[in-house]
Backbone as XML, in Angstrom:
<?xml version="1.0"?>
<chain id="A" units="angstrom">
  <residue number="1" name="MET">
    <atom name="N" x="-87.894" y="26.016" z="-55.822"/>
    <atom name="CA" x="-89.321" y="26.052" z="-56.127"/>
    <atom name="C" x="-89.513" y="26.224" z="-57.637"/>
  </residue>
  <residue number="2" name="ALA">
    <atom name="N" x="-90.365" y="25.416" z="-58.186"/>
    <atom name="CA" x="-90.622" y="25.469" z="-59.627"/>
    <atom name="C" x="-91.391" y="26.736" z="-59.979"/>
  </residue>
  <residue number="3" name="ASP">
    <atom name="N" x="-91.305" y="27.129" z="-61.237"/>
    <atom name="CA" x="-92.067" y="28.300" z="-61.681"/>
    <atom name="C" x="-93.551" y="27.966" z="-61.591"/>
  </residue>
  <residue number="4" name="GLU">
    <atom name="N" x="-94.217" y="28.677" z="-60.727"/>
    <atom name="CA" x="-95.625" y="28.438" z="-60.466"/>
    <atom name="C" x="-96.433" y="29.522" z="-61.171"/>
  </residue>
  <residue number="5" name="THR">
    <atom name="N" x="-97.566" y="29.150" z="-61.734"/>
    <atom name="CA" x="-98.435" y="30.141" z="-62.354"/>
    <atom name="C" x="-99.791" y="30.119" z="-61.663"/>
  </residue>
  <residue number="6" name="TYR">
    <atom name="N" x="-100.477" y="31.249" z="-61.730"/>
    <atom name="CA" x="-101.807" y="31.376" z="-61.161"/>
    <atom name="C" x="-102.737" y="31.818" z="-62.270"/>
  </residue>
  <residue number="7" name="LYS">
    <atom name="N" x="-103.854" y="31.109" z="-62.414"/>
    <atom name="CA" x="-104.843" y="31.495" z="-63.409"/>
    <atom name="C" x="-106.144" y="31.737" z="-62.667"/>
  </residue>
  <residue number="8" name="GLY">
    <atom name="N" x="-106.677" y="32.920" z="-62.819"/>
    <atom name="CA" x="-107.918" y="33.222" z="-62.124"/>
    <atom name="C" x="-108.239" y="34.703" z="-62.204"/>
  </residue>
  <residue number="9" name="GLU">
    <atom name="N" x="-108.994" y="35.181" z="-61.218"/>
    <atom name="CA" x="-109.454" y="36.564" z="-61.243"/>
    <atom name="C" x="-108.472" y="37.506" z="-60.569"/>
  </residue>
  <residue number="10" name="PHE">
    <atom name="N" x="-108.191" y="38.580" z="-61.251"/>
    <atom name="CA" x="-107.421" y="39.690" z="-60.707"/>
    <atom name="C" x="-108.345" y="40.901" z="-60.749"/>
  </residue>
  <residue number="11" name="TYR">
    <atom name="N" x="-108.114" y="41.878" z="-59.883"/>
    <atom name="CA" x="-108.875" y="43.126" z="-59.946"/>
    <atom name="C" x="-108.015" y="44.168" z="-60.632"/>
  </residue>
  <residue number="12" name="CYS">
    <atom name="N" x="-108.499" y="44.716" z="-61.724"/>
    <atom name="CA" x="-107.777" y="45.761" z="-62.449"/>
    <atom name="C" x="-108.216" y="47.124" z="-61.916"/>
  </residue>
  <residue number="13" name="VAL">
    <atom name="N" x="-107.260" y="47.880" z="-61.350"/>
    <atom name="CA" x="-107.606" y="49.186" z="-60.784"/>
    <atom name="C" x="-107.886" y="50.222" z="-61.872"/>
  </residue>
  <residue number="14" name="LYS">
    <atom name="N" x="-107.319" y="50.022" z="-63.054"/>
    <atom name="CA" x="-107.554" y="50.969" z="-64.149"/>
    <atom name="C" x="-108.954" y="50.770" z="-64.754"/>
  </residue>
  <residue number="15" name="CYS">
    <atom name="N" x="-109.329" y="49.513" z="-65.003"/>
    <atom name="CA" x="-110.656" y="49.208" z="-65.557"/>
    <atom name="C" x="-111.733" y="49.211" z="-64.471"/>
  </residue>
  <residue number="16" name="LYS">
    <atom name="N" x="-111.315" y="49.075" z="-63.190"/>
    <atom name="CA" x="-112.229" y="48.942" z="-62.052"/>
    <atom name="C" x="-113.155" y="47.739" z="-62.214"/>
  </residue>
  <residue number="17" name="GLU">
    <atom name="N" x="-112.585" y="46.641" z="-62.723"/>
    <atom name="CA" x="-113.347" y="45.409" z="-62.914"/>
    <atom name="C" x="-112.455" y="44.214" z="-62.659"/>
  </residue>
  <residue number="18" name="LYS">
    <atom name="N" x="-113.106" y="43.077" z="-62.361"/>
    <atom name="CA" x="-112.346" y="41.837" z="-62.218"/>
    <atom name="C" x="-112.113" y="41.258" z="-63.599"/>
  </residue>
  <residue number="19" name="ARG">
    <atom name="N" x="-110.892" y="40.789" z="-63.815"/>
    <atom name="CA" x="-110.523" y="40.228" z="-65.116"/>
    <atom name="C" x="-109.922" y="38.843" z="-64.926"/>
  </residue>
  <residue number="20" name="GLU">
    <atom name="N" x="-110.189" y="37.955" z="-65.862"/>
    <atom name="CA" x="-109.542" y="36.648" z="-65.878"/>
    <atom name="C" x="-108.180" y="36.825" z="-66.525"/>
  </residue>
  <residue number="21" name="ALA">
    <atom name="N" x="-107.142" y="36.389" z="-65.832"/>
    <atom name="CA" x="-105.791" y="36.531" z="-66.377"/>
    <atom name="C" x="-104.918" y="35.427" z="-65.802"/>
  </residue>
  <residue number="22" name="GLU">
    <atom name="N" x="-103.718" y="35.298" z="-66.380"/>
    <atom name="CA" x="-102.756" y="34.318" z="-65.908"/>
    <atom name="C" x="-101.476" y="35.047" z="-65.551"/>
  </residue>
  <residue number="23" name="GLY">
    <atom name="N" x="-100.864" y="34.654" z="-64.433"/>
    <atom name="CA" x="-99.654" y="35.343" z="-63.999"/>
    <atom name="C" x="-98.714" y="34.420" z="-63.258"/>
  </residue>
  <residue number="24" name="ASN">
    <atom name="N" x="-97.483" y="34.874" z="-63.061"/>
    <atom name="CA" x="-96.482" y="34.115" z="-62.321"/>
    <atom name="C" x="-96.618" y="34.380" z="-60.840"/>
  </residue>
  <residue number="25" name="VAL">
    <atom name="N" x="-96.370" y="33.338" z="-60.035"/>
    <atom name="CA" x="-96.425" y="33.471" z="-58.584"/>
    <atom name="C" x="-95.031" y="33.799" z="-58.072"/>
  </residue>
  <residue number="26" name="VAL">
    <atom name="N" x="-94.923" y="34.868" z="-57.301"/>
    <atom name="CA" x="-93.649" y="35.272" z="-56.698"/>
    <atom name="C" x="-93.872" y="35.433" z="-55.196"/>
  </residue>
  <residue number="27" name="VAL">
    <atom name="N" x="-92.777" y="35.328" z="-54.434"/>
    <atom name="CA" x="-92.855" y="35.546" z="-52.992"/>
    <atom name="C" x="-92.274" y="36.922" z="-52.713"/>
  </residue>
  <residue number="28" name="SER">
    <atom name="N" x="-93.083" y="37.781" z="-52.077"/>
    <atom name="CA" x="-92.644" y="39.150" z="-51.794"/>
    <atom name="C" x="-91.669" y="39.165" z="-50.614"/>
  </residue>
  <residue number="29" name="ASP">
    <atom name="N" x="-91.105" y="40.335" z="-50.349"/>
    <atom name="CA" x="-90.114" y="40.495" z="-49.285"/>
    <atom name="C" x="-90.655" y="40.104" z="-47.912"/>
  </residue>
  <residue number="30" name="ASN">
    <atom name="N" x="-91.930" y="40.338" z="-47.659"/>
    <atom name="CA" x="-92.497" y="40.017" z="-46.349"/>
    <atom name="C" x="-93.051" y="38.595" z="-46.268"/>
  </residue>
  <residue number="31" name="GLY">
    <atom name="N" x="-92.754" y="37.761" z="-47.258"/>
    <atom name="CA" x="-93.124" y="36.347" z="-47.196"/>
    <atom name="C" x="-94.484" y="35.993" z="-47.757"/>
  </residue>
  <residue number="32" name="ARG">
    <atom name="N" x="-95.175" y="36.939" z="-48.349"/>
    <atom name="CA" x="-96.478" y="36.645" z="-48.936"/>
    <atom name="C" x="-96.317" y="36.183" z="-50.383"/>
  </residue>
  <residue number="33" name="ARG">
    <atom name="N" x="-97.181" y="35.256" z="-50.777"/>
    <atom name="CA" x="-97.197" y="34.805" z="-52.169"/>
    <atom name="C" x="-98.103" y="35.741" z="-52.957"/>
  </residue>
  <residue number="34" name="MET">
    <atom name="N" x="-97.606" y="36.212" z="-54.098"/>
    <atom name="CA" x="-98.382" y="37.119" z="-54.929"/>
    <atom name="C" x="-98.353" y="36.635" z="-56.368"/>
  </residue>
  <residue number="35" name="ALA">
    <atom name="N" x="-99.460" y="36.804" z="-57.048"/>
    <atom name="CA" x="-99.516" y="36.513" z="-58.475"/>
    <atom name="C" x="-99.431" y="37.841" z="-59.212"/>
  </residue>
  <residue number="36" name="LYS">
    <atom name="N" x="-98.567" y="37.887" z="-60.222"/>
    <atom name="CA" x="-98.412" y="39.094" z="-61.026"/>
    <atom name="C" x="-98.768" y="38.765" z="-62.471"/>
  </residue>
  <residue number="37" name="GLY">
    <atom name="N" x="-99.672" y="39.552" z="-63.033"/>
    <atom name="CA" x="-100.100" y="39.333" z="-64.407"/>
    <atom name="C" x="-100.350" y="40.653" z="-65.113"/>
  </residue>
  <residue number="38" name="LYS">
    <atom name="N" x="-100.884" y="40.570" z="-66.327"/>
    <atom name="CA" x="-101.214" y="41.761" z="-67.109"/>
    <atom name="C" x="-102.690" y="41.719" z="-67.477"/>
  </residue>
  <residue number="39" name="CYS">
    <atom name="N" x="-103.319" y="42.877" z="-67.423"/>
    <atom name="CA" x="-104.731" y="42.981" z="-67.807"/>
    <atom name="C" x="-104.868" y="42.737" z="-69.309"/>
  </residue>
  <residue number="40" name="PRO">
    <atom name="N" x="-105.757" y="41.806" z="-69.702"/>
    <atom name="CA" x="-105.925" y="41.526" z="-71.135"/>
    <atom name="C" x="-106.582" y="42.675" z="-71.901"/>
  </residue>
  <residue number="41" name="VAL">
    <atom name="N" x="-107.223" y="43.618" z="-71.194"/>
    <atom name="CA" x="-107.924" y="44.715" z="-71.856"/>
    <atom name="C" x="-107.036" y="45.948" z="-72.014"/>
  </residue>
  <residue number="42" name="CYS">
    <atom name="N" x="-106.445" y="46.420" z="-70.873"/>
    <atom name="CA" x="-105.688" y="47.681" z="-70.944"/>
    <atom name="C" x="-104.181" y="47.497" z="-70.791"/>
  </residue>
  <residue number="43" name="GLY">
    <atom name="N" x="-103.724" y="46.302" z="-70.405"/>
    <atom name="CA" x="-102.288" y="46.044" z="-70.317"/>
    <atom name="C" x="-101.637" y="46.480" z="-69.016"/>
  </residue>
  <residue number="44" name="THR">
    <atom name="N" x="-102.432" y="46.904" z="-68.022"/>
    <atom name="CA" x="-101.895" y="47.314" z="-66.728"/>
    <atom name="C" x="-101.399" y="46.091" z="-65.963"/>
  </residue>
  <residue number="45" name="ASN">
    <atom name="N" x="-100.357" y="46.275" z="-65.144"/>
    <atom name="CA" x="-99.882" y="45.186" z="-64.295"/>
    <atom name="C" x="-100.905" y="44.894" z="-63.217"/>
  </residue>
  <residue number="46" name="LEU">
    <atom name="N" x="-101.170" y="43.607" z="-62.998"/>
    <atom name="CA" x="-102.133" y="43.182" z="-61.992"/>
    <atom name="C" x="-101.413" y="42.409" z="-60.898"/>
  </residue>
  <residue number="47" name="ASN">
    <atom name="N" x="-101.842" y="42.593" z="-59.653"/>
    <atom name="CA" x="-101.307" y="41.849" z="-58.527"/>
    <atom name="C" x="-102.444" y="41.245" z="-57.756"/>
  </residue>
  <residue number="48" name="ARG">
    <atom name="N" x="-102.207" y="40.025" z="-57.248"/>
    <atom name="CA" x="-103.183" y="39.385" z="-56.377"/>
    <atom name="C" x="-102.421" y="38.687" z="-55.256"/>
  </residue>
  <residue number="49" name="ILE">
    <atom name="N" x="-102.790" y="38.993" z="-54.019"/>
    <atom name="CA" x="-102.137" y="38.357" z="-52.876"/>
    <atom name="C" x="-102.819" y="37.014" z="-52.627"/>
  </residue>
  <residue number="50" name="LEU">
    <atom name="N" x="-102.003" y="35.953" z="-52.554"/>
    <atom name="CA" x="-102.539" y="34.602" z="-52.411"/>
    <atom name="C" x="-102.430" y="34.071" z="-50.984"/>
  </residue>
  <residue number="51" name="GLY">
    <atom name="N" x="-101.658" y="34.705" z="-50.133"/>
    <atom name="CA" x="-101.506" y="34.227" z="-48.761"/>
    <atom name="C" x="-100.058" y="33.888" z="-48.467"/>
  </residue>
  <residue number="52" name="LYS">
    <atom name="N" x="-99.805" y="33.385" z="-47.270"/>
    <atom name="CA" x="-98.420" y="33.099" z="-46.859"/>
    <atom name="C" x="-97.886" y="31.862" z="-47.574"/>
  </residue>
  <residue number="53" name="ALA">
    <atom name="N" x="-96.583" y="31.859" z="-47.796"/>
    <atom name="CA" x="-95.938" y="30.741" z="-48.512"/>
    <atom name="C" x="-95.867" y="29.506" z="-47.638"/>
  </residue>
</chain>
């Protein structure tokens, strides 16, 4: 599988707001696709579940 990226809205738990960010798509241990990125404001790691692979 090619390196896939996701660009869109993530929810930042530290800022308590939705942020536009870009992240890499990874498949978690239970088979779900997740996008992992960084908050452009505070630098916290962001996760977004995209659904089953």
